Structures are given as C-alpha cells and as structure tokens.
C-alpha positions in Angstrom: 90.1 191.3 176.8 88.6 187.9 176.4 89.2 185.0 178.8 88.7 181.4 177.9 88.8 178.4 180.2 89.9 174.9 179.1 87.5 172.6 180.9 88.9 170.1 183.4 92.5 171.3 182.9 93.2 174.9 183.8 92.2 178.5 183.2 94.1 180.3 180.4 93.7 184.0 179.7 94.0 184.9 176.1 94.5 188.7 176.1 94.2 189.1 172.3 91.2 189.8 170.1 90.2 187.4 167.4 91.7 189.8 164.8 95.0 189.9 166.6 95.1 186.1 166.9 94.3 185.7 163.3 97.2 188.0 162.4 99.6 186.1 164.6 98.5 182.8 163.1 98.5 184.3 159.6 94.9 183.1 159.1 91.7 184.7 158.1 89.8 186.4 161.0 86.6 184.5 160.0 88.4 181.1 160.2 89.8 181.8 163.7 86.5 183.1 164.9 84.7 180.0 163.5 87.2 177.7 165.3 86.8 179.5 168.6 83.0 179.4 168.3 83.1 175.6 167.6 85.3 175.1 170.6 82.9 177.1 172.7 79.8 175.2 171.4 81.4 171.9 172.1 82.3 172.9 175.6 86.1 172.8 175.1 86.4 176.6 175.8 84.3 179.0 177.9 84.2 182.7 177.1 84.5 184.0 180.7 83.4 187.5 179.7 80.1 186.3 178.3 79.7 183.7 181.1 79.9 186.4 183.7 77.0 188.3 182.2 
C-alpha cells in the first residue's frame, strides 16, 4: 500500500498500486508512473512509505 500526501491540503491514502491505477484509468502503467513521479519531484505529492524510511 502506498500513501501520498497532498501538501498544504490534506492527507489522502491511495490504496492501489500504480498498475491498478493505470488499469482503472485505462492508461499505460508507465504513463501513470511518470505522472506520479513528476508530482512527487515537484512536491505536489509525498510518498509516505518512502518518506518514513
């Protein structure tokens, strides 16, 4: 399970893997992963699992 936090707004748990999200969105897994990574790099999201390590 991966948790992401939207800075300055609230904490939102996303209990799905990137593969599951890509299937739900009918998008390629690589595209969804790229978007999440860009959001993390720009500080829009925080991966709470990796932040806790």
